[in-house]
PDB file of the backbone (N, CA, C, O) and the ligand in Angstrom, with CONECT records:
HET     ZN  A 101       1
ATOM      1  N   MET A   1      12.309 -17.114  12.310  1.00  0.00           N
ATOM      2  CA  MET A   1      12.508 -15.873  11.724  1.00  0.00           C
ATOM      3  C   MET A   1      13.307 -14.890  12.613  1.00  0.00           C
ATOM      4  O   MET A   1      12.881 -14.648  13.742  1.00  0.00           O
ATOM      5  N   THR A   2      14.298 -14.385  12.220  1.00  0.00           N
ATOM      6  CA  THR A   2      15.298 -13.523  12.841  1.00  0.00           C
ATOM      7  C   THR A   2      14.761 -12.092  12.799  1.00  0.00           C
ATOM      8  O   THR A   2      14.088 -11.847  11.798  1.00  0.00           O
ATOM      9  N   THR A   3      14.906 -11.169  13.613  1.00  0.00           N
ATOM     10  CA  THR A   3      14.918  -9.816  13.488  1.00  0.00           C
ATOM     11  C   THR A   3      16.218  -9.384  12.611  1.00  0.00           C
ATOM     12  O   THR A   3      17.368  -9.792  12.772  1.00  0.00           O
ATOM     13  N   PRO A   4      15.764  -8.491  11.679  1.00  0.00           N
ATOM     14  CA  PRO A   4      16.964  -7.770  10.938  1.00  0.00           C
ATOM     15  C   PRO A   4      17.477  -6.475  11.602  1.00  0.00           C
ATOM     16  O   PRO A   4      16.680  -5.761  12.210  1.00  0.00           O
ATOM     17  N   THR A   5      18.644  -6.182  11.516  1.00  0.00           N
ATOM     18  CA  THR A   5      19.075  -5.122  12.097  1.00  0.00           C
ATOM     19  C   THR A   5      19.496  -4.047  11.091  1.00  0.00           C
ATOM     20  O   THR A   5      19.881  -4.360   9.965  1.00  0.00           O
ATOM     21  N   CYS A   6      19.413  -2.677  11.539  1.00  0.00           N
ATOM     22  CA  CYS A   6      19.829  -1.524  10.637  1.00  0.00           C
ATOM     23  C   CYS A   6      21.192  -1.649  10.263  1.00  0.00           C
ATOM     24  O   CYS A   6      21.972  -1.981  11.156  1.00  0.00           O
ATOM     25  N   PRO A   7      21.641  -1.447   9.109  1.00  0.00           N
ATOM     26  CA  PRO A   7      22.933  -1.385   8.683  1.00  0.00           C
ATOM     27  C   PRO A   7      23.743   0.104   8.944  1.00  0.00           C
ATOM     28  O   PRO A   7      24.916   0.357   8.669  1.00  0.00           O
ATOM     29  N   HIS A   8      22.789   0.941   9.526  1.00  0.00           N
ATOM     30  CA  HIS A   8      23.409   2.249   9.792  1.00  0.00           C
ATOM     31  C   HIS A   8      23.649   2.399  11.230  1.00  0.00           C
ATOM     32  O   HIS A   8      24.536   3.183  11.566  1.00  0.00           O
ATOM     33  N   CYS A   9      23.021   1.794  12.090  1.00  0.00           N
ATOM     34  CA  CYS A   9      23.270   1.959  13.486  1.00  0.00           C
ATOM     35  C   CYS A   9      23.336   0.575  14.335  1.00  0.00           C
ATOM     36  O   CYS A   9      23.685   0.562  15.515  1.00  0.00           O
ATOM     37  N   GLY A  10      22.947  -0.638  13.579  1.00  0.00           N
ATOM     38  CA  GLY A  10      23.046  -1.942  14.439  1.00  0.00           C
ATOM     39  C   GLY A  10      22.126  -2.350  15.227  1.00  0.00           C
ATOM     40  O   GLY A  10      22.170  -3.470  15.736  1.00  0.00           O
ATOM     41  N   GLU A  11      20.971  -1.334  15.481  1.00  0.00           N
ATOM     42  CA  GLU A  11      19.892  -1.459  16.111  1.00  0.00           C
ATOM     43  C   GLU A  11      19.093  -2.790  15.455  1.00  0.00           C
ATOM     44  O   GLU A  11      19.226  -3.147  14.285  1.00  0.00           O
ATOM     45  N   SER A  12      18.202  -3.473  16.494  1.00  0.00           N
ATOM     46  CA  SER A  12      17.284  -4.144  15.582  1.00  0.00           C
ATOM     47  C   SER A  12      16.103  -3.553  15.117  1.00  0.00           C
ATOM     48  O   SER A  12      15.624  -2.601  15.733  1.00  0.00           O
ATOM     49  N   LEU A  13      15.571  -4.000  14.102  1.00  0.00           N
ATOM     50  CA  LEU A  13      14.523  -3.080  13.389  1.00  0.00           C
ATOM     51  C   LEU A  13      13.252  -3.516  13.778  1.00  0.00           C
ATOM     52  O   LEU A  13      13.087  -4.731  13.888  1.00  0.00           O
ATOM     53  N   LYS A  14      12.240  -2.691  14.029  1.00  0.00           N
ATOM     54  CA  LYS A  14      10.910  -2.919  14.461  1.00  0.00           C
ATOM     55  C   LYS A  14       9.933  -3.254  13.392  1.00  0.00           C
ATOM     56  O   LYS A  14      10.040  -2.748  12.274  1.00  0.00           O
ATOM     57  N   LYS A  15       8.995  -4.079  13.692  1.00  0.00           N
ATOM     58  CA  LYS A  15       7.867  -4.033  12.985  1.00  0.00           C
ATOM     59  C   LYS A  15       7.111  -3.014  12.812  1.00  0.00           C
ATOM     60  O   LYS A  15       6.704  -2.678  13.924  1.00  0.00           O
ATOM     61  N   TRP A  16       6.626  -2.210  11.857  1.00  0.00           N
ATOM     62  CA  TRP A  16       5.832  -1.212  11.863  1.00  0.00           C
ATOM     63  C   TRP A  16       4.401  -1.458  10.694  1.00  0.00           C
ATOM     64  O   TRP A  16       4.415  -1.774   9.505  1.00  0.00           O
ATOM     65  N   ARG A  17       3.430  -1.208  11.477  1.00  0.00           N
ATOM     66  CA  ARG A  17       2.106  -1.851  10.825  1.00  0.00           C
ATOM     67  C   ARG A  17       1.936  -0.695   9.522  1.00  0.00           C
ATOM     68  O   ARG A  17       2.002   0.515   9.738  1.00  0.00           O
ATOM     69  N   THR A  18       1.756  -1.153   8.439  1.00  0.00           N
ATOM     70  CA  THR A  18       1.598  -0.328   7.433  1.00  0.00           C
ATOM     71  C   THR A  18       0.329   0.213   7.238  1.00  0.00           C
ATOM     72  O   THR A  18      -0.531  -0.660   7.354  1.00  0.00           O
ATOM     73  N   PRO A  19      -0.115   1.303   6.989  1.00  0.00           N
ATOM     74  CA  PRO A  19      -1.302   1.903   6.818  1.00  0.00           C
ATOM     75  C   PRO A  19      -2.298   1.253   6.037  1.00  0.00           C
ATOM     76  O   PRO A  19      -1.784   0.572   5.150  1.00  0.00           O
ATOM     77  N   PRO A  20      -3.561   1.221   6.052  1.00  0.00           N
ATOM     78  CA  PRO A  20      -4.414   0.371   5.065  1.00  0.00           C
ATOM     79  C   PRO A  20      -4.516   1.213   3.794  1.00  0.00           C
ATOM     80  O   PRO A  20      -4.594   0.621   2.717  1.00  0.00           O
ATOM     81  N   MET A  21      -4.522   2.483   3.832  1.00  0.00           N
ATOM     82  CA  MET A  21      -4.647   3.196   2.357  1.00  0.00           C
ATOM     83  C   MET A  21      -3.204   3.390   1.851  1.00  0.00           C
ATOM     84  O   MET A  21      -2.899   4.501   1.417  1.00  0.00           O
ATOM     85  N   SER A  22      -2.294   2.404   1.872  1.00  0.00           N
ATOM     86  CA  SER A  22      -0.837   2.488   1.403  1.00  0.00           C
ATOM     87  C   SER A  22      -0.701   1.572   0.193  1.00  0.00           C
ATOM     88  O   SER A  22      -1.577   0.860  -0.298  1.00  0.00           O
ATOM     89  N   ASN A  23       0.634   1.736  -0.214  1.00  0.00           N
ATOM     90  CA  ASN A  23       0.678   0.849  -1.382  1.00  0.00           C
ATOM     91  C   ASN A  23       1.647  -0.450  -0.999  1.00  0.00           C
ATOM     92  O   ASN A  23       2.049  -1.293  -1.802  1.00  0.00           O
ATOM     93  N   TRP A  24       1.891  -0.406   0.279  1.00  0.00           N
ATOM     94  CA  TRP A  24       2.355  -1.627   0.945  1.00  0.00           C
ATOM     95  C   TRP A  24       1.656  -3.062   0.557  1.00  0.00           C
ATOM     96  O   TRP A  24       0.429  -3.096   0.653  1.00  0.00           O
ATOM     97  N   GLU A  25       2.164  -3.945   0.238  1.00  0.00           N
ATOM     98  CA  GLU A  25       1.669  -5.265   0.084  1.00  0.00           C
ATOM     99  C   GLU A  25       1.576  -5.960   1.409  1.00  0.00           C
ATOM    100  O   GLU A  25       0.591  -6.494   1.920  1.00  0.00           O
ATOM    101  N   SER A  26       2.860  -5.838   1.884  1.00  0.00           N
ATOM    102  CA  SER A  26       2.905  -6.446   3.283  1.00  0.00           C
ATOM    103  C   SER A  26       2.129  -5.854   4.418  1.00  0.00           C
ATOM    104  O   SER A  26       1.950  -4.636   4.418  1.00  0.00           O
ATOM    105  N   PRO A  27       1.650  -6.593   5.383  1.00  0.00           N
ATOM    106  CA  PRO A  27       0.785  -5.957   6.518  1.00  0.00           C
ATOM    107  C   PRO A  27       1.733  -5.062   7.348  1.00  0.00           C
ATOM    108  O   PRO A  27       1.287  -4.141   8.032  1.00  0.00           O
ATOM    109  N   TYR A  28       3.077  -5.359   7.273  1.00  0.00           N
ATOM    110  CA  TYR A  28       4.228  -4.705   8.204  1.00  0.00           C
ATOM    111  C   TYR A  28       5.378  -4.303   7.217  1.00  0.00           C
ATOM    112  O   TYR A  28       5.488  -4.768   6.083  1.00  0.00           O
ATOM    113  N   ILE A  29       6.128  -3.487   7.720  1.00  0.00           N
ATOM    114  CA  ILE A  29       7.673  -3.423   7.240  1.00  0.00           C
ATOM    115  C   ILE A  29       8.417  -3.163   8.268  1.00  0.00           C
ATOM    116  O   ILE A  29       7.918  -2.595   9.239  1.00  0.00           O
ATOM    117  N   TRP A  30       9.790  -3.538   8.250  1.00  0.00           N
ATOM    118  CA  TRP A  30      10.624  -3.375   9.227  1.00  0.00           C
ATOM    119  C   TRP A  30      11.328  -1.815   9.241  1.00  0.00           C
ATOM    120  O   TRP A  30      11.733  -1.329   8.185  1.00  0.00           O
ATOM    121  N   VAL A  31      11.423  -1.161  10.390  1.00  0.00           N
ATOM    122  CA  VAL A  31      11.808   0.247  10.308  1.00  0.00           C
ATOM    123  C   VAL A  31      12.840   0.179  11.662  1.00  0.00           C
ATOM    124  O   VAL A  31      12.645  -0.452  12.701  1.00  0.00           O
ATOM    125  N   CYS A  32      13.841   0.919  11.354  1.00  0.00           N
ATOM    126  CA  CYS A  32      14.747   1.371  12.314  1.00  0.00           C
ATOM    127  C   CYS A  32      14.266   2.545  13.085  1.00  0.00           C
ATOM    128  O   CYS A  32      14.302   3.657  12.559  1.00  0.00           O
ATOM    129  N   PHE A  33      13.791   2.374  14.367  1.00  0.00           N
ATOM    130  CA  PHE A  33      13.195   3.661  15.265  1.00  0.00           C
ATOM    131  C   PHE A  33      14.124   4.078  16.227  1.00  0.00           C
ATOM    132  O   PHE A  33      13.700   4.731  17.180  1.00  0.00           O
ATOM    133  N   SER A  34      15.533   3.768  16.130  1.00  0.00           N
ATOM    134  CA  SER A  34      16.471   4.374  16.940  1.00  0.00           C
ATOM    135  C   SER A  34      16.565   5.857  16.821  1.00  0.00           C
ATOM    136  O   SER A  34      16.771   6.214  15.661  1.00  0.00           O
ATOM    137  N   ASN A  35      16.477   6.769  17.642  1.00  0.00           N
ATOM    138  CA  ASN A  35      16.844   8.021  17.501  1.00  0.00           C
ATOM    139  C   ASN A  35      18.372   8.511  17.422  1.00  0.00           C
ATOM    140  O   ASN A  35      18.750   9.648  17.141  1.00  0.00           O
ATOM    141  N   GLU A  36      19.153   7.413  17.728  1.00  0.00           N
ATOM    142  CA  GLU A  36      20.552   7.662  17.501  1.00  0.00           C
ATOM    143  C   GLU A  36      21.057   7.390  16.334  1.00  0.00           C
ATOM    144  O   GLU A  36      22.175   7.774  15.990  1.00  0.00           O
ATOM    145  N   CYS A  37      20.254   6.677  15.590  1.00  0.00           N
ATOM    146  CA  CYS A  37      20.448   6.039  14.074  1.00  0.00           C
ATOM    147  C   CYS A  37      21.201   7.265  13.206  1.00  0.00           C
ATOM    148  O   CYS A  37      20.658   8.365  13.093  1.00  0.00           O
ATOM    149  N   GLY A  38      22.459   6.975  12.625  1.00  0.00           N
ATOM    150  CA  GLY A  38      23.058   8.028  11.942  1.00  0.00           C
ATOM    151  C   GLY A  38      22.400   8.333  10.745  1.00  0.00           C
ATOM    152  O   GLY A  38      22.410   9.492  10.329  1.00  0.00           O
ATOM    153  N   TYR A  39      21.713   7.252  10.016  1.00  0.00           N
ATOM    154  CA  TYR A  39      20.773   7.705   8.916  1.00  0.00           C
ATOM    155  C   TYR A  39      19.634   8.503   9.305  1.00  0.00           C
ATOM    156  O   TYR A  39      19.320   9.335   8.453  1.00  0.00           O
ATOM    157  N   PHE A  40      18.901   8.484  10.388  1.00  0.00           N
ATOM    158  CA  PHE A  40      17.826   9.268  10.826  1.00  0.00           C
ATOM    159  C   PHE A  40      18.476  10.720  11.121  1.00  0.00           C
ATOM    160  O   PHE A  40      17.959  11.702  10.588  1.00  0.00           O
ATOM    161  N   LEU A  41      19.704  10.886  12.037  1.00  0.00           N
ATOM    162  CA  LEU A  41      20.147  11.958  12.438  1.00  0.00           C
ATOM    163  C   LEU A  41      20.492  12.900  11.199  1.00  0.00           C
ATOM    164  O   LEU A  41      20.234  14.097  11.069  1.00  0.00           O
ATOM    165  N   ARG A  42      21.175  11.994  10.284  1.00  0.00           N
ATOM    166  CA  ARG A  42      21.848  13.203   9.155  1.00  0.00           C
ATOM    167  C   ARG A  42      20.646  13.501   8.240  1.00  0.00           C
ATOM    168  O   ARG A  42      20.636  14.587   7.660  1.00  0.00           O
ATOM    169  N   SER A  43      19.691  12.684   8.070  1.00  0.00           N
ATOM    170  CA  SER A  43      18.535  13.065   7.123  1.00  0.00           C
ATOM    171  C   SER A  43      17.875  14.306   7.929  1.00  0.00           C
ATOM    172  O   SER A  43      17.615  15.394   7.417  1.00  0.00           O
ATOM    173  N   PHE A  44      17.637  13.927   9.364  1.00  0.00           N
ATOM    174  CA  PHE A  44      17.010  15.177  10.020  1.00  0.00           C
ATOM    175  C   PHE A  44      17.706  16.554   9.772  1.00  0.00           C
ATOM    176  O   PHE A  44      17.087  17.495   9.275  1.00  0.00           O
ATOM    177  N   HIS A  45      19.105  16.634  10.163  1.00  0.00           N
ATOM    178  CA  HIS A  45      19.640  17.723   9.972  1.00  0.00           C
ATOM    179  C   HIS A  45      19.591  18.304   8.475  1.00  0.00           C
ATOM    180  O   HIS A  45      19.431  19.515   8.327  1.00  0.00           O
ATOM    181  N   TRP A  46      19.733  17.416   7.307  1.00  0.00           N
ATOM    182  CA  TRP A  46      19.556  17.679   6.160  1.00  0.00           C
ATOM    183  C   TRP A  46      18.374  18.370   5.645  1.00  0.00           C
ATOM    184  O   TRP A  46      18.438  19.299   4.841  1.00  0.00           O
ATOM    185  N   MET A  47      17.091  17.799   6.222  1.00  0.00           N
ATOM    186  CA  MET A  47      15.853  18.425   5.926  1.00  0.00           C
ATOM    187  C   MET A  47      15.699  19.734   6.476  1.00  0.00           C
ATOM    188  O   MET A  47      14.989  20.593   5.953  1.00  0.00           O
ATOM    189  N   GLN A  48      16.397  19.906   7.590  1.00  0.00           N
ATOM    190  CA  GLN A  48      16.232  21.279   8.345  1.00  0.00           C
ATOM    191  C   GLN A  48      16.980  22.312   7.722  1.00  0.00           C
ATOM    192  O   GLN A  48      16.613  23.485   7.664  1.00  0.00           O
ATOM    193  N   SER A  49      18.168  21.799   7.200  1.00  0.00           N
ATOM    194  CA  SER A  49      19.064  23.011   6.458  1.00  0.00           C
ATOM    195  C   SER A  49      18.532  23.035   4.963  1.00  0.00           C
ATOM    196  O   SER A  49      18.723  24.100   4.377  1.00  0.00           O
ATOM    197  N   GLN A  50      17.944  22.107   4.309  1.00  0.00           N
ATOM    198  CA  GLN A  50      17.605  22.287   2.902  1.00  0.00           C
ATOM    199  C   GLN A  50      16.198  22.847   3.040  1.00  0.00           C
ATOM    200  O   GLN A  50      16.013  23.912   2.452  1.00  0.00           O
ATOM    201  N   PHE A  51      15.211  22.348   3.680  1.00  0.00           N
ATOM    202  CA  PHE A  51      13.783  22.807   3.621  1.00  0.00           C
ATOM    203  C   PHE A  51      13.200  23.503   5.133  1.00  0.00           C
ATOM    204  O   PHE A  51      11.996  23.679   5.319  1.00  0.00           O
ATOM    205  N   LYS A  52      14.009  23.776   5.922  1.00  0.00           N
ATOM    206  CA  LYS A  52      13.613  24.471   7.172  1.00  0.00           C
ATOM    207  C   LYS A  52      12.316  23.826   7.779  1.00  0.00           C
ATOM    208  O   LYS A  52      11.357  24.500   8.155  1.00  0.00           O
ATOM    209  N   VAL A  53      12.379  22.450   7.838  1.00  0.00           N
ATOM    210  CA  VAL A  53      11.351  21.635   8.283  1.00  0.00           C
ATOM    211  C   VAL A  53      11.988  20.701   9.093  1.00  0.00           C
ATOM    212  O   VAL A  53      13.148  20.338   8.899  1.00  0.00           O
ATOM    213  N   SER A  54      11.050  20.166  10.281  1.00  0.00           N
ATOM    214  CA  SER A  54      11.645  19.034  11.197  1.00  0.00           C
ATOM    215  C   SER A  54      11.133  17.832  10.713  1.00  0.00           C
ATOM    216  O   SER A  54      10.139  17.336  11.243  1.00  0.00           O
ATOM    217  N   ALA A  55      11.666  17.330   9.814  1.00  0.00           N
ATOM    218  CA  ALA A  55      11.235  16.038   9.100  1.00  0.00           C
ATOM    219  C   ALA A  55      12.417  15.218   8.955  1.00  0.00           C
ATOM    220  O   ALA A  55      13.506  15.792   8.957  1.00  0.00           O
ATOM    221  N   ALA A  56      12.364  13.917   8.826  1.00  0.00           N
ATOM    222  CA  ALA A  56      13.650  13.006   8.558  1.00  0.00           C
ATOM    223  C   ALA A  56      13.091  11.617   8.101  1.00  0.00           C
ATOM    224  O   ALA A  56      11.930  11.220   8.001  1.00  0.00           O
ATOM    225  N   TYR A  57      14.052  11.129   7.906  1.00  0.00           N
ATOM    226  CA  TYR A  57      13.895   9.639   7.137  1.00  0.00           C
ATOM    227  C   TYR A  57      14.326   8.673   7.882  1.00  0.00           C
ATOM    228  O   TYR A  57      15.451   8.860   8.345  1.00  0.00           O
ATOM    229  N   ARG A  58      13.785   7.653   8.168  1.00  0.00           N
ATOM    230  CA  ARG A  58      14.050   6.310   8.859  1.00  0.00           C
ATOM    231  C   ARG A  58      14.391   5.222   7.834  1.00  0.00           C
ATOM    232  O   ARG A  58      13.844   5.073   6.741  1.00  0.00           O
ATOM    233  N   HIS A  59      15.500   4.396   8.421  1.00  0.00           N
ATOM    234  CA  HIS A  59      15.730   3.370   7.525  1.00  0.00           C
ATOM    235  C   HIS A  59      14.610   2.098   7.553  1.00  0.00           C
ATOM    236  O   HIS A  59      14.267   1.635   8.642  1.00  0.00           O
ATOM    237  N   ARG A  60      14.100   1.602   6.374  1.00  0.00           N
ATOM    238  CA  ARG A  60      12.952   0.726   6.327  1.00  0.00           C
ATOM    239  C   ARG A  60      13.584  -0.486   5.411  1.00  0.00           C
ATOM    240  O   ARG A  60      14.511  -0.320   4.618  1.00  0.00           O
ATOM    241  N   LEU A  61      12.920  -1.726   5.660  1.00  0.00           N
ATOM    242  CA  LEU A  61      13.154  -2.723   4.890  1.00  0.00           C
ATOM    243  C   LEU A  61      11.977  -3.647   4.628  1.00  0.00           C
ATOM    244  O   LEU A  61      11.553  -4.406   5.499  1.00  0.00           O
ATOM    245  N   ASP A  62      11.400  -3.558   3.273  1.00  0.00           N
ATOM    246  CA  ASP A  62      10.287  -4.531   3.021  1.00  0.00           C
ATOM    247  C   ASP A  62      10.444  -5.993   2.913  1.00  0.00           C
ATOM    248  O   ASP A  62      11.068  -6.587   2.033  1.00  0.00           O
ATOM    249  N   PRO A  63       9.666  -6.615   4.127  1.00  0.00           N
ATOM    250  CA  PRO A  63       9.975  -8.051   4.351  1.00  0.00           C
ATOM    251  C   PRO A  63       9.801  -8.866   3.012  1.00  0.00           C
ATOM    252  O   PRO A  63      10.409  -9.909   2.772  1.00  0.00           O
ATOM    253  N   LEU A  64       8.824  -8.211   2.103  1.00  0.00           N
ATOM    254  CA  LEU A  64       8.517  -9.076   0.887  1.00  0.00           C
ATOM    255  C   LEU A  64       9.414  -9.091  -0.057  1.00  0.00           C
ATOM    256  O   LEU A  64       9.631 -10.124  -0.690  1.00  0.00           O
ATOM    257  N   THR A  65      10.079  -7.931  -0.296  1.00  0.00           N
ATOM    258  CA  THR A  65      10.987  -7.800  -1.353  1.00  0.00           C
ATOM    259  C   THR A  65      12.343  -7.754  -1.139  1.00  0.00           C
ATOM    260  O   THR A  65      13.110  -7.941  -2.083  1.00  0.00           O
ATOM    261  N   GLY A  66      12.821  -7.490   0.178  1.00  0.00           N
ATOM    262  CA  GLY A  66      13.789  -7.380   0.689  1.00  0.00           C
ATOM    263  C   GLY A  66      14.522  -5.842   0.387  1.00  0.00           C
ATOM    264  O   GLY A  66      15.671  -5.505   0.676  1.00  0.00           O
ATOM    265  N   GLU A  67      13.618  -5.159  -0.187  1.00  0.00           N
ATOM    266  CA  GLU A  67      14.106  -3.849  -0.602  1.00  0.00           C
ATOM    267  C   GLU A  67      14.126  -2.740   0.651  1.00  0.00           C
ATOM    268  O   GLU A  67      13.273  -2.648   1.533  1.00  0.00           O
ATOM    269  N   THR A  68      15.284  -1.953   0.498  1.00  0.00           N
ATOM    270  CA  THR A  68      15.589  -0.872   1.582  1.00  0.00           C
ATOM    271  C   THR A  68      15.174   0.442   1.016  1.00  0.00           C
ATOM    272  O   THR A  68      14.962   0.618  -0.184  1.00  0.00           O
ATOM    273  N   GLY A  69      15.065   1.398   1.980  1.00  0.00           N
ATOM    274  CA  GLY A  69      14.861   2.631   1.434  1.00  0.00           C
ATOM    275  C   GLY A  69      14.418   3.623   2.539  1.00  0.00           C
ATOM    276  O   GLY A  69      14.224   3.122   3.646  1.00  0.00           O
ATOM    277  N   PRO A  70      14.259   4.752   2.422  1.00  0.00           N
ATOM    278  CA  PRO A  70      13.669   5.772   3.260  1.00  0.00           C
ATOM    279  C   PRO A  70      12.359   5.803   3.670  1.00  0.00           C
ATOM    280  O   PRO A  70      11.566   5.648   2.742  1.00  0.00           O
ATOM    281  N   LEU A  71      11.779   5.982   4.964  1.00  0.00           N
ATOM    282  CA  LEU A  71      10.408   6.117   5.441  1.00  0.00           C
ATOM    283  C   LEU A  71      10.415   7.406   5.819  1.00  0.00           C
ATOM    284  O   LEU A  71      11.245   7.625   6.702  1.00  0.00           O
ATOM    285  N   PRO A  72       9.719   8.451   5.430  1.00  0.00           N
ATOM    286  CA  PRO A  72       9.656   9.778   5.880  1.00  0.00           C
ATOM    287  C   PRO A  72       8.784   9.867   7.247  1.00  0.00           C
ATOM    288  O   PRO A  72       7.683   9.353   7.443  1.00  0.00           O
ATOM    289  N   VAL A  73       9.424  10.515   7.986  1.00  0.00           N
ATOM    290  CA  VAL A  73       8.617  11.010   9.301  1.00  0.00           C
ATOM    291  C   VAL A  73       8.629  12.267   9.614  1.00  0.00           C
ATOM    292  O   VAL A  73       9.566  12.945   9.192  1.00  0.00           O
ATOM    293  N   TRP A  74       7.763  12.785  10.297  1.00  0.00           N
ATOM    294  CA  TRP A  74       7.678  14.273  10.490  1.00  0.00           C
ATOM    295  C   TRP A  74       8.126  14.687  11.844  1.00  0.00           C
ATOM    296  O   TRP A  74       8.117  15.872  12.179  1.00  0.00           O
ATOM    297  N   SER A  75       8.546  13.657  12.685  1.00  0.00           N
ATOM    298  CA  SER A  75       9.140  14.160  14.003  1.00  0.00           C
ATOM    299  C   SER A  75       9.849  12.760  14.564  1.00  0.00           C
ATOM    300  O   SER A  75       9.739  11.633  14.082  1.00  0.00           O
ATOM    301  N   ALA A  76      10.566  13.156  15.665  1.00  0.00           N
ATOM    302  CA  ALA A  76      11.197  11.671  16.248  1.00  0.00           C
ATOM    303  C   ALA A  76      10.334  10.722  16.827  1.00  0.00           C
ATOM    304  O   ALA A  76      10.753   9.607  17.134  1.00  0.00           O
ATOM    305  N   ASP A  77       9.060  11.096  17.019  1.00  0.00           N
ATOM    306  CA  ASP A  77       8.211  10.213  17.688  1.00  0.00           C
ATOM    307  C   ASP A  77       6.944   9.880  16.459  1.00  0.00           C
ATOM    308  O   ASP A  77       6.109   9.006  16.694  1.00  0.00           O
ATOM    309  N   ALA A  78       6.919  10.523  15.400  1.00  0.00           N
ATOM    310  CA  ALA A  78       6.112   9.926  14.399  1.00  0.00           C
ATOM    311  C   ALA A  78       6.137   8.415  14.147  1.00  0.00           C
ATOM    312  O   ALA A  78       7.151   7.717  14.128  1.00  0.00           O
ATOM    313  N   LEU A  79       4.830   7.995  13.950  1.00  0.00           N
ATOM    314  CA  LEU A  79       4.666   6.620  13.564  1.00  0.00           C
ATOM    315  C   LEU A  79       4.936   5.453  14.695  1.00  0.00           C
ATOM    316  O   LEU A  79       4.577   4.288  14.523  1.00  0.00           O
ATOM    317  N   LYS A  80       5.552   5.876  15.762  1.00  0.00           N
ATOM    318  CA  LYS A  80       5.740   4.973  16.742  1.00  0.00           C
ATOM    319  C   LYS A  80       4.613   4.297  17.233  1.00  0.00           C
ATOM    320  O   LYS A  80       4.733   3.126  17.593  1.00  0.00           O
ATOM    321  N   ASP A  81       3.474   4.908  17.299  1.00  0.00           N
ATOM    322  CA  ASP A  81       2.182   4.382  17.786  1.00  0.00           C
ATOM    323  C   ASP A  81       1.945   3.066  17.064  1.00  0.00           C
ATOM    324  O   ASP A  81       1.315   2.229  17.710  1.00  0.00           O
ATOM    325  N   GLN A  82       2.373   2.705  15.730  1.00  0.00           N
ATOM    326  CA  GLN A  82       1.904   1.780  14.852  1.00  0.00           C
ATOM    327  C   GLN A  82       3.149   0.585  14.971  1.00  0.00           C
ATOM    328  O   GLN A  82       3.142  -0.308  14.123  1.00  0.00           O
ATOM    329  N   ILE A  83       3.996   0.585  15.816  1.00  0.00           N
ATOM    330  CA  ILE A  83       5.037  -0.286  15.958  1.00  0.00           C
ATOM    331  C   ILE A  83       4.438  -1.617  16.791  1.00  0.00           C
ATOM    332  O   ILE A  83       3.819  -1.502  17.849  1.00  0.00           O
ATOM    333  N   ILE A  84       4.705  -2.797  16.187  1.00  0.00           N
ATOM    334  CA  ILE A  84       4.226  -4.120  16.518  1.00  0.00           C
ATOM    335  C   ILE A  84       5.215  -4.824  17.289  1.00  0.00           C
ATOM    336  O   ILE A  84       6.177  -5.372  16.752  1.00  0.00           O
ATOM    337  N   GLU A  85       4.960  -4.828  18.836  1.00  0.00           N
ATOM    338  CA  GLU A  85       6.055  -5.046  19.579  1.00  0.00           C
ATOM    339  C   GLU A  85       6.087  -6.651  19.457  1.00  0.00           C
ATOM    340  O   GLU A  85       5.063  -7.319  19.315  1.00  0.00           O
ATOM    341  N   THR A  86       7.418  -7.204  19.532  1.00  0.00           N
ATOM    342  CA  THR A  86       7.597  -8.719  19.249  1.00  0.00           C
ATOM    343  C   THR A  86       8.601  -9.136  20.371  1.00  0.00           C
ATOM    344  O   THR A  86       9.641  -9.693  20.020  1.00  0.00           O
ATOM    345  N   GLU A  87       8.406  -8.948  21.456  1.00  0.00           N
ATOM    346  CA  GLU A  87       9.323  -9.388  22.485  1.00  0.00           C
ATOM    347  C   GLU A  87       9.795 -10.787  22.315  1.00  0.00           C
ATOM    348  O   GLU A  87      10.983 -11.063  22.147  1.00  0.00           O
ATOM    349  N   ASP A  88       8.761 -11.732  22.367  1.00  0.00           N
ATOM    350  CA  ASP A  88       9.168 -13.151  22.275  1.00  0.00           C
ATOM    351  C   ASP A  88       8.250 -13.774  21.112  1.00  0.00           C
ATOM    352  O   ASP A  88       7.044 -14.011  21.175  1.00  0.00           O
ATOM    353  N   PRO A  89       9.129 -13.977  20.036  1.00  0.00           N
ATOM    354  CA  PRO A  89       8.504 -14.694  18.993  1.00  0.00           C
ATOM    355  C   PRO A  89       7.745 -16.116  18.928  1.00  0.00           C
ATOM    356  O   PRO A  89       6.756 -16.384  18.245  1.00  0.00           O
ATOM    357  N   SER A  90       8.351 -16.840  19.681  1.00  0.00           N
ATOM    358  CA  SER A  90       7.810 -18.145  20.157  1.00  0.00           C
ATOM    359  C   SER A  90       6.528 -18.274  20.847  1.00  0.00           C
ATOM    360  O   SER A  90       5.818 -19.280  20.856  1.00  0.00           O
ATOM    361  N   SER A  91       6.219 -16.751  21.636  1.00  0.00           N
ATOM    362  CA  SER A  91       4.855 -16.695  22.398  1.00  0.00           C
ATOM    363  C   SER A  91       3.811 -16.431  21.461  1.00  0.00           C
ATOM    364  O   SER A  91       4.033 -15.679  20.513  1.00  0.00           O
ATOM    365  N   THR A  92       2.480 -17.072  21.653  1.00  0.00           N
ATOM    366  CA  THR A  92       1.504 -16.659  20.936  1.00  0.00           C
ATOM    367  C   THR A  92       0.324 -16.551  21.884  1.00  0.00           C
ATOM    368  O   THR A  92      -0.757 -17.016  21.521  1.00  0.00           O
ATOM    369  N   GLN A  93       0.441 -16.005  23.004  1.00  0.00           N
ATOM    370  CA  GLN A  93      -0.564 -15.806  23.979  1.00  0.00           C
ATOM    371  C   GLN A  93      -1.697 -14.902  23.315  1.00  0.00           C
ATOM    372  O   GLN A  93      -2.884 -15.102  23.576  1.00  0.00           O
ATOM    373  N   GLU A  94      -1.356 -14.090  22.610  1.00  0.00           N
ATOM    374  CA  GLU A  94      -2.531 -13.056  22.051  1.00  0.00           C
ATOM    375  C   GLU A  94      -3.377 -13.687  21.105  1.00  0.00           C
ATOM    376  O   GLU A  94      -4.476 -13.188  20.864  1.00  0.00           O
ATOM    377  N   GLU A  95      -2.961 -14.830  20.479  1.00  0.00           N
ATOM    378  CA  GLU A  95      -3.887 -15.441  19.569  1.00  0.00           C
ATOM    379  C   GLU A  95      -5.305 -16.066  20.215  1.00  0.00           C
ATOM    380  O   GLU A  95      -6.135 -16.601  19.481  1.00  0.00           O
TER     381      GLU A  95
HETATM  382 ZN    ZN A 101      19.454   2.731  12.386  1.00  0.00          ZN2+
END
């Protein structure tokens, strides 16, 4: 399995653990957590100008459906504690 990349900035997407009480059927979704991402930066400025709030959207990809869309975040560091690090996909040391 290859890591998908963000169509907006080219960074590799991160696996993000979906909350238990959410509508996600997948245990994780792919999310672009780059703070340099144009999609993220544009949404950040847009939310500030429109709603005067420091919130933004990150690019996300549903691994089950292949559907992409915005994932709302309330700050640049929000949700990062639920990133599933996958340095080496062939390694199964934690199993
Ligand atoms: Zn991106």
